[in-house]
C-alpha positions in Angstrom: -138.8 36.7 97.5 -135.6 34.3 98.1 -135.2 36.2 101.3 -138.4 35.6 103.3 -137.3 32.6 105.0 -134.4 34.3 106.5 -136.5 37.6 107.4 -139.6 35.5 108.7 -137.2 34.0 111.4 -135.9 36.9 113.1 -138.4 38.5 115.3 -140.6 41.7 113.9 -138.9 45.0 115.4 -136.6 43.3 117.5 -135.9 46.4 119.6 -139.4 47.9 119.4 -140.6 46.5 122.7 -137.6 45.0 123.8 -135.3 47.9 124.9 -134.3 51.5 124.0 -132.3 52.6 121.4 -130.7 55.8 122.7 -130.1 56.6 126.3 -132.7 58.7 128.4 -131.8 62.3 128.6 -129.9 63.2 131.6 -131.5 64.5 134.8 -131.6 68.2 135.5 -132.2 70.2 138.5 -135.7 71.8 139.1 -133.8 75.2 139.6 -131.3 74.6 136.5 -131.7 77.0 133.4 -133.4 75.4 130.3 -131.1 74.5 127.6 -130.4 76.2 124.5 -133.2 75.4 121.4 -131.0 73.1 119.4 -132.2 70.4 116.8 -130.6 68.0 118.9 -132.1 69.0 122.5 -135.8 67.9 123.0 -136.3 69.6 125.8 -139.2 72.7 125.8 -141.6 73.7 128.8 -145.0 73.1 128.0 -145.6 77.0 128.6 -142.7 78.6 126.4 -143.5 81.1 123.9 -140.0 81.9 122.5 -139.6 84.4 119.6 -139.3 83.7 116.5 -135.4 84.1 116.5 -134.8 82.2 119.9 -136.5 79.1 118.2 -134.0 79.0 115.4 -131.3 76.1 115.8 -127.4 77.5 116.2 -126.3 74.4 115.4 -125.0 72.7 112.2 -127.8 71.1 110.0 -127.1 68.7 106.8 -128.3 71.0 104.1 -129.0 70.2 100.2 -125.0 70.5 99.4 -124.1 67.5 101.8 -122.1 69.3 104.1 -122.8 70.4 107.5 -123.2 74.1 107.4 -125.3 76.9 109.4 -128.4 78.4 108.3 -129.3 82.0 108.1 -132.4 83.5 109.4 -133.8 84.4 106.3 -133.2 80.8 104.8 -135.6 79.4 107.2 -139.3 79.0 107.4 -141.4 78.6 110.7 -144.9 78.1 111.4 -147.2 81.0 111.7 -147.6 81.2 115.6 -145.6 80.4 118.3 -145.8 76.9 119.0 -146.7 75.4 122.7 -148.7 72.0 123.9 -151.5 71.4 123.6 -152.5 73.0 120.2 -156.4 74.0 119.3 -157.4 71.8 116.1 -159.8 74.0 114.5 -159.7 75.7 111.3 -158.7 79.2 112.9 -155.6 77.8 114.0 -154.0 76.2 110.8 -150.2 76.3 110.8 -148.0 76.3 107.9 -145.3 74.1 107.4 -142.2 75.6 106.3 -140.0 74.9 103.5 -136.7 74.2 105.1 -135.2 71.1 106.6 -134.1 73.2 109.6 -137.7 73.4 111.0 -138.0 70.8 113.1 -140.3 70.0 115.9 -137.0 68.9 118.3 -137.5 72.1 119.8 -140.7 72.1 121.1 -141.3 68.1 122.1 -141.0 67.6 125.8 -140.4 64.0 126.6 -140.4 62.4 130.0 -137.1 62.0 132.0 -135.7 58.2 131.9 -138.5 57.3 129.5 -137.8 54.5 127.1 -137.6 55.7 123.5 -136.9 53.9 119.6 -135.5 55.7 116.8 -137.2 55.9 113.4 -136.6 57.1 110.4 -139.3 59.4 107.9 -137.5 59.0 104.2 -138.9 60.9 101.3 -137.2 60.6 97.5 -137.8 62.7 94.6 -136.8 60.9 91.3 -136.7 61.3 87.2 -139.3 59.0 87.1 -141.6 56.1 88.3 -139.2 53.2 87.2 -137.2 52.3 90.2 -135.2 50.0 87.8 -133.9 52.6 85.5 -135.1 56.2 86.7 -133.1 58.1 89.5 -132.9 59.9 92.4 -132.4 63.5 92.4 -133.0 64.3 95.9 -133.2 62.3 99.4 -134.6 63.5 102.6 -134.9 62.1 105.9 -135.9 63.1 109.5 -134.5 60.9 112.6 -136.9 61.1 115.1 -137.6 59.6 118.9 -140.9 58.3 119.8 -142.2 55.9 122.5 -143.6 52.2 122.7 -146.6 53.7 122.6 -145.9 55.4 119.2 -145.8 58.7 120.8 -143.4 61.1 119.3 -140.8 63.1 121.8 -138.3 64.8 119.4 -136.1 65.1 116.3 -132.5 63.8 116.7 -131.6 65.3 112.9 -132.4 65.9 109.1 -131.1 65.2 106.1 -131.2 66.4 102.9 -129.1 65.9 99.7 -129.4 66.5 95.8 -128.0 64.0 93.2 -127.2 64.7 89.6 -128.7 62.3 87.2 -126.9 61.0 84.4 -129.4 62.9 81.9 -131.3 66.1 82.1 -133.9 66.4 84.5 -137.8 65.6 82.7 -139.5 69.2 82.6 -142.3 67.4 84.0 -140.5 66.5 87.0 -139.2 70.1 87.5 -142.8 71.2 87.2 -143.8 68.8 89.9 -140.6 69.4 92.3 -139.1 72.8 91.6 -135.9 71.2 91.3 -133.9 72.0 88.1 -130.6 70.8 86.2 -129.1 73.6 87.6 -129.9 72.9 91.2 -128.5 69.5 91.6 -125.4 70.0 88.9 -122.2 68.5 90.6 -124.0 67.3 93.7 -123.7 63.7 95.0 -125.2 61.8 97.9 -122.5 60.6 100.5 -123.4 57.1 100.7 -121.7 56.6 103.9 -123.6 59.6 105.3 -126.6 57.7 104.4 -125.6 54.8 105.7 -124.6 56.2 109.0 -127.7 58.5 109.5 -129.6 55.4 109.3 -127.7 53.0 111.2 -129.4 53.1 114.7 -132.9 53.2 113.4 -135.3 50.3 113.8 -138.0 51.5 111.2 -138.1 53.3 108.0 -141.4 55.3 107.1 -142.6 56.7 103.8 -145.6 58.0 102.7 -145.3 55.8 99.6 -143.1 52.8 100.8 -143.9 50.8 97.8 -142.3 53.7 95.9 -139.6 55.2 97.9 -138.4 51.6 99.4 -137.4 50.2 95.9 -135.3 53.2 95.2 -133.7 53.5 98.3 -132.5 50.0 98.6 -131.5 50.1 94.7 -129.0 52.8 96.0 -128.2 52.0 99.5 -128.3 48.5 100.5 -128.8 49.2 104.3 -132.1 50.0 103.9 -132.8 46.2 103.0 -132.1 45.2 106.4 -134.3 47.5 107.9 -138.0 47.5 109.1 -140.5 49.6 106.7 -143.7 50.9 107.3 -145.8 53.1 104.9 -148.4 55.6 106.2 -150.4 55.9 102.9 -151.3 52.3 103.1 -151.2 50.7 106.2 -153.5 53.2 108.2 -157.3 53.4 106.7 -157.4 57.2 107.0 -160.9 57.4 105.6 -162.0 55.0 108.9 -160.7 57.9 110.9 -162.5 60.5 109.5 -159.6 61.9 106.5 -161.0 63.0 103.1 -158.2 60.7 101.4 -154.7 59.2 102.1 -152.8 61.8 99.8 -150.5 63.9 102.0 -152.3 67.1 101.3 -155.6 65.7 102.7 -154.0 64.4 105.8 -152.2 68.0 106.4 -155.8 69.2 106.2 -157.2 67.3 108.5 -154.6 67.6 111.3 -154.6 71.5 110.5 -151.6 72.2 108.4 -151.1 73.8 105.4 -147.9 72.3 103.2 -146.3 74.9 100.9 -143.7 73.0 99.3 -143.1 69.4 97.6 -139.8 68.8 98.5 -138.2 65.6 99.9 -137.6 66.9 103.5 -140.4 69.0 103.8 -142.6 66.4 102.8 -141.1 64.4 105.7 -141.7 67.1 108.5 -145.1 67.2 107.2 -145.7 63.4 107.5 -144.2 63.9 111.4 -146.7 66.2 112.3 -149.8 63.8 110.4 -148.1 60.8 112.5 -148.0 63.0 115.8 -151.7 63.7 115.5 -153.8 62.2 117.9 -156.8 60.4 116.2 -160.0 60.9 117.7 -161.3 57.3 116.9 -158.5 55.8 118.9 -157.3 58.5 121.5 -153.9 58.0 120.5 -151.5 59.1 117.8 -151.1 57.9 114.4 -148.0 56.7 114.5 -149.0 53.9 117.2 -151.8 52.5 114.7 -149.1 52.5 112.3 -146.5 50.4 114.1 -149.0 48.0 115.0 -150.2 47.5 111.7 -146.5 47.4 110.2 -145.9 44.7 112.8 -148.4 42.1 111.3 -147.4 40.0 108.7 -149.3 40.0 105.6 -149.8 37.2 103.2 -149.8 37.8 98.9 -152.3 35.8 96.6 -151.4 35.4 93.1 -154.5 34.7 91.0 -152.2 33.4 88.3 -153.8 32.4 84.7 -157.4 33.9 85.1 -159.3 34.9 82.1 -159.1 38.1 80.5 -162.8 39.0 80.8 -162.6 38.5 85.0 -160.2 41.2 85.1 -162.7 43.8 86.2 -163.8 41.7 89.0 -160.5 40.8 90.2 -159.9 45.2 90.1 -163.2 45.4 91.8 -161.7 43.5 95.1 -158.6 45.1 95.0 -156.2 42.9 93.0 -153.5 44.9 91.0 -151.6 43.5 88.0 -147.9 42.7 87.8 -146.7 42.5 84.1 -143.6 40.1 85.2 -140.8 42.4 84.2 -139.6 42.2 87.4 -139.1 38.4 87.9 -142.1 38.1 89.6 -145.4 36.0 88.4 -147.3 37.6 85.5 -150.5 37.8 87.5 -153.0 39.4 89.4 -152.3 39.7 93.1 -153.5 41.1 96.3 -152.0 41.5 100.1 -154.3 40.4 102.9 -154.0 39.7 106.5 -153.9 36.3 108.0 -157.4 36.3 109.0 -158.7 37.1 105.5 -156.8 34.5 103.8 -159.6 31.8 103.8 -162.3 34.6 102.5 -159.9 35.2 99.5 -159.2 31.8 98.9 -163.0 30.9 98.7 -163.8 34.3 96.4 -160.9 32.9 93.8 -162.5 29.4 93.9 -166.4 30.6 93.4 -165.8 33.7 91.3 -162.8 33.2 89.4 -161.7 29.6 88.9 -165.0 28.0 89.4 -163.3 25.1 90.8 -160.9 24.2 93.7 -157.8 25.6 93.7 -154.6 26.2 95.5 -153.4 29.8 94.8 -149.7 30.8 95.6 -149.4 32.4 98.5 -146.2 34.5 99.8 -145.8 35.8 103.3 -144.3 39.2 103.7 -143.7 40.9 107.0 -142.2 44.3 107.7 -138.6 43.4 106.8 -139.7 42.4 103.1 -143.1 44.2 102.4 -142.7 46.8 99.8 -139.4 45.7 98.7 -138.1 45.0 95.0 -137.1 41.8 96.3 -140.5 40.5 97.7 
């Protein structure tokens, strides 16, 4: 929390609207041959229907060992049908997201030449438990992608997936959820320098539960403390846009995908498809709405020293409990937009304290929101 003043003085997303993070792709004559389909090449003709083998990236990818190596055809998974734009969005055209980091939209996303793009990171962790202070990361997955100022994803640059051996055996319940065993992580370590290099040019990191993933990521790699963060689970009201819920499985079902894995980098690829989905309610990709929400400051209102019997009223209002073990107040709290602050204070005065009070209010930006420092 001590860093709020420092962070608030800097512009939110300094490069999201001010300039590109990568040079525009080189121009190519109309009669030139289409380049080979590779992970770092985002050219893909609209009507192209290449065979499965022709869509396999020939270059190396960052695999689970943390070393760059080529993957064979047998180890790659793809969608059930050839991919071209536009895709039908009805139930008969469901597509399956495969269980390999090499499956990437990079070889099917046409971008407009000369268009300014920014770079983002999709991140997911698998851990030995829920406590970021004592539990450990056992897998890190990331997808680096380019997007336009309008929130349209134009390509994937690279993927990162690596295991980490924890200091104690993986709990059986974690293996049951993730499929990660002690044998899979034995002797594995995540290269800190490789992580820092991978995320260095990104202007935002997005996770589907940033309140969980950011705290773990910051503990292991301080580079994430300096990044803007967005949360695709909480910074889009998915119910408002016709989805059954905010869980990744619900979102994939609503966008026409099946998901067959619970592994870090596969969840990142799944999230990429969700954020690229054009919401019927807005006519824009979900990523555009997420970026718009993430840019806005929020205010955390602390309802301290409230009567125990009022806890149900606070919970119904959306307040969450903090037990004080992390150095923050032992208190109920809620995050609201700036426009909702007066209503929240009025609620506390009328329904909780029954008197005039000035509750503690903390301002959060995309640089501090979801952080263990907030």
